[in-house]
Phi, psi and omega in degrees: 000150169222192181235161177228151175272117185256356181193141173232165176197165183208165177199131178239145174293153185294319184284136179244129181245112184272172177299325186288321172301319180299325184301333178277345183250335180211159179288098181202181171209158175310314182296314180301314176295321184286321177305317184264341179230338184081359181278132187255328180198171181207160182260135184228132185284128168268312188238329190297148174253175170305309182293323181290323174293311178301332181285327174292318178290323175296321176305313181301309184299324179294319182297321185290327177277356181065041180246165168243167173302331178292348180271349196279127181259341186208129174236117174252118180246124182261127174202155169241006183230049188285144175285337181243147167288311183221149344293160185290161187293329178295327177286330171295322175296323174300315179298307183297326184273338188073037184266066196298338182272351190282142164279131191225130170204169181262163167228152174227099170236029173064228185286346171272356186312305185303319179296318187289322174301315179296317175290333165301313181297322180300319180299312189288319183286324183281344180264357176082014177290315169230158184263344180203173181205152162257129183237126192233143160248123181215134187219134166244074180293338188302334181272356173243021176254135167285102189284013173254352181259105183288349183280338176240331180300332182282350190265319202255150178228176180248152177160175179211154176222149187217151170225147171262119179241148175213180184287140183300137185267342183233135174298138184091002178240156177106203189285134185251317177202161179220151173219135179231154173194162176211151177226088187283354176286348181242022181297332182285353181289339178211106185214162176213128179285158180305149191307100178217029186090006189269158178237172176296142171231145182207133171273096190300321186288324180284319171303318174294317172309315188285320187285322185283345178258315187277330182289313180301326176293316184284336174295308178303321178292324179292317178296313180301323172294337175281347187069031172254173162259160181301322183288352172284337188282134182274314182217134172261107179266093188259163174299134180273067177285310191196134180299320177298326175299313183295322180294316178297322180289323178294331175291316182293327176279350181061042178235134185298149179298346173302334180268005182241084178291143184227144166223009174304330181293337186252338181246346182077192181271115178252026174048237190298337186277341194304308183290319176295325182295312178302311182302319175291325175297321181294316179293316179296324181281350182081005181288330174267131187234157180306139180096338178304144169264124185241143169245119166260132184207140179209169180212154179192194184302143176148311347282142178242161168201165181190165177208154173217164173235150171201154180258111182298000000 
């Protein structure tokens, strides 16, 4: 048995912060940001919380799957930017949705969080403990960013993405293989202290080196486990950290950028929300079709990384 994604959803705050806006906030320029990251703008929350964005995305995913909150068995919410230590964001989402039957809890694997949560859902569903799950990545990173630090404030945005997953209904479709990994020895290159007025700090060069080396390796491992060739993949749905990182991964895999859809230019790095937001965009636009072979892959603080393959 395996699992399939039956519905997707996403939510972005209304306020857009452009590179031109940032020029008035910190010593930077639109040209400098575009050249190094590919980012043009990002969405910033004024009132939305991790839980409220997650609930909006979850409602869309449920509607797309033709389900109601009463149908949900499990809610897994990946985030590294919760407003509260307790209650967890997943329980807040359960309350907002009225999904009274669902078991709910959070995971934190930073930008790899959605993949880790999806693979946790796989473990629960394939062992028969639950029949279905809402898997959500949601972040309000703007409140843990130092807006005077141009090395980080240009990168991040807020948003949420969600998928409704259930047991695969057709042979040959659904999740095919998974790879996960962590390297705690490099944890300090991307970190944020417990809420004490501290902000995200990052060694950008080290993160770039890690991502451009490790992500292609774990993608290749996941593809091999699925029994595929790299050229079999229709779309690589990657964590949207930086356009230059995605371009480097494309080159290392020797696969054209037409197979690497991107939205980082418009939403920035939304951490655990990045993959499900992009996935929802691809589904709504009709770019992903039944039978397409996909690779989902990400990396983040920890350092963590992961990849999975699926047939849509």
